[in-house]
N, C-alpha and C positions, 0 to 999 in steps of 0.2 A: 682220363686216357692219356697215353703218351704217344704223340705224333712224331715218329722218327723217320717216316718214309720220305725219300728224297732222291733226286738225281744229283750226285755230289761233285761231278767233274766240271771244271772250267772249260777244258778243251772240248769235251763232248757236247756241252751246252752250245758252244759256238757253231758246231756242226749241225745240231738239231735244236734250234732255239724254241720252236713251237712245242716240241715234245717236252723240253726242259721246263717251259713255263706251265704246260699242262700238268706235269707231275708236281712241281714245287708250289705253284700258286693256285691253280684251279683245284688241285687235289686237296690243298689245305682249306680252301673255301668250302668244298663239299663236306669235309669233316666238321668244320665249324657249324655249318647249317644243320647237319645231322645232330650235333650236340645241342644246339639251340632248340630244336624241335622236339627231341626225344629224351634228352637227359640234361636239362639245363642246370642242374645242381652239381654236375660232375666237374672235377678238376680237369682242365685241358692244358696239357704241357706240350709246348712246341719246341723241338730242337732246332733252333735257328743257328746262325753262324756269324763269326766275326767279319765275314766277307760283306755283311750289310754296310760296313763302314767304307767299302771300296778301298782305294789306295790312299785315303786321307792319312792313315798312320805313317805313310812314307814321307809325309811332309813334316814329321816331327824332327827336332834337332838331333840327328843321329851321329854317333861317333864310332868309327871303325877300330876294333881291337884285334888282337892276334887271331882269335877264334870266333869272334862274334861281333855283331853290331849291338850297340847299347844307346839308349836315349841319354841325352845330356843330363848329368846328375842334378842340375839346377831346375830341370823341368818338373812340373807337378806330377807327371806320370812315372817319374823315375823310381819312387819308393815302392809303389803298390801296383803299377801297371795302368792300363787304359780303362777308364770308366765309361759309363753309357752317356756321358755328356758330349762325347765326340759326335760331330755331325755326320749324318749319312748322305748329305747332299754334296753337289759339286765335286764329284769324284768318279774315277773309273772303277766299275764294280766287276766287270766280266758279266756275261749273260747269266751265268749261274748266280752271281751275287745279286743281280737285278731281280731275278725270280724269287730269291729268298727274301729280298727287301719287301716285295709285294706281300708275300705270305706273312712275314714278320709284322707288318703294319696291320694286316687283316686280323691277326690274332689279338693284337692290342686293342683294335677297335671293337671287336666282339666283346671284349672285357669291359671297355669303358662305355660303349653305347648300349649294349644289351645287358650288361651286368654279369656276364658269365665269368666263371673262375678260370680265366686264361692266364698263362704265364709264358713268356718268351725267354728261353735260355740261349744266349748267343755264345756258342761254344768256340773254344780254341781247338786244339787237337784232342779228340776223344779217342781213347785207345784201350787196349787190354789184350789178354792172351788169345781171345777168340776173334780179334780184329782181322778181317780179310783185306789187308792192305793191297793196293795196286799202285802202279807207277804214277797215276795221276792224282791219287789221294791216299791218305793214311800212311804218312811217310815213315813213322817208326816201325809199324808192322811190316811195311814193304822192305825197309832196310834189313830187318831180321830175316825176312824171307830170302832176300838176296844173299845174305851171308850163308844160309844153310842150303840154298839151291844153286850156289855158285853163279849167280846172275850179276851182271854189271849194273850198278846204280848210277843213274844220270842226275847230276847236280845242275839245276837250272839257275844260273845267274847269281849275283851278289857275293861271288867268291865262296859260296857255301856257308856264309856267315849269318844268313837270315835266321832269326830266332823265333821259336814257337814255344808256347806253353802247352803242357800235356797233362790231361786229367784222365785217370783210370776210370773205366766204366762203372766200377763199384762205387766210387766217390760221387759220380754224377747221378747214378740211380738213387743213392742215399739222399742227395739233394732233392731229387724229385719227390722222394717219400716225405721229406720234411715239408715240402710245399703242399702236398696232398693233405697232410694233417691240419694245415692252417692256410688255405688258399687266399690269395689276394688278387682281385680282378684286375686284369690289364698289367700285371707285373712284368718288368723287364730286368733281366740280370745278365751281365757278362760272366761267363762261367768257364773257367779253364784251370790249368795248373797254377797260374799266377806266379808270384815270386817263389812259391814253394817248389814248383816242378817245371823247369823250362830248360831249353838247350838250343844251340844252333845245329844246323845240319852236320857240319864237320865235327862238332862235339859229340853228336849222337853216333856218328860213324866210329869215332875213337872209342866210345864207351862200349859199343856192341862188339867191336874187335877184341877189346880187353876182356869183357865179361864172357864172351862165347868161346874165345880161343880160336876163332875162325878168321880167315882172311876175308876182306870185303872189297871187291873191285869197284872202282868208280871211274866215271868220265865226266868231264865238265863241259857244259854248253854255256857260252857267254851271252845268254839271252834269258832274262827272267820271263816267267809267264805273266800274261796281262792281268793286272790287278793284284798281283801277288804282294804279300807284305814283306818288308825287310825286317821289321821287328814287331812282334805281337806278344804281349803279356797281359793277361786279363786281370783287372781289378775286381776281386770277388767280394769286396767289403759290403756292398749293398745287400747281397744275399746273406752274408754273415750277420749283418745288423738285424735283418728280418728273422733269421733263423740261427740264433747264437749257439744252439746245441749241435749244429753241423760242424764237422771238421774233416780234414783229409786223413785217409788211412794209408794212402800210397804216395811215396815220392817217386822221382824219376828212376832211381836205381832199382827200387823194389818193383816198379812196373816193368822195366826192361828185363829184370831177372825172371819174372813170371812169364814174359813173352818168349824169352830164349828157352826156358824149360819146356814150354808148350811145343816148340819146334823140335826139341830134342826127343820128345815123346812120340812124335809122328812115325 
């Protein structure tokens, strides 16, 4: 089974922490228990998040460039991105991040303690033409929506140079399919666009303007969201080592082109 149900908003979680924890943590526990009792041989795939690392990525040696932040080239994460050796402790997560940490660890434990075929996929930005992006999450989809609906997009902090990697839903589902074919109990993978597909907010705005031919109005708020990352690029090599036949079918430009065409067809 693929468990993708979640409350995904940092800001909403702060307003309703009990509901957020009930959806993200208790809901995951209920699904794990149902799997253990009734279909223990099934593959259990959990769509976790890079927010389990809290704001630890912001303590990396970051360098500001004209359109983006980048990690210092001498750092071990520079070439391939952040791997799962990064600590999830001693950091600010947001309430959403904390509830996802609890769910993430539960999924691992049911794999290691009970031997279930559980896998944690810690996603970067997951997107595609059917993504219902909103202001508080799903930034690429919401940017395209703003361009076509003449909305103003608000950039929160970091001069709009914060970097995200973006993976198309097709590539993520294909990764899930590879795991189902050869599951590994308690597996943990950082899964995003990696160095293959990433951009800053202002780079994405420029690409969407150029590719869509539409104006995109923005406003800037000089305050970042709590626990937000300045730079995140996923190191997907652990998954590729376990499943060498998997590869990306979409890069950033191809993903955006498909999203723009979807809005044009509405």
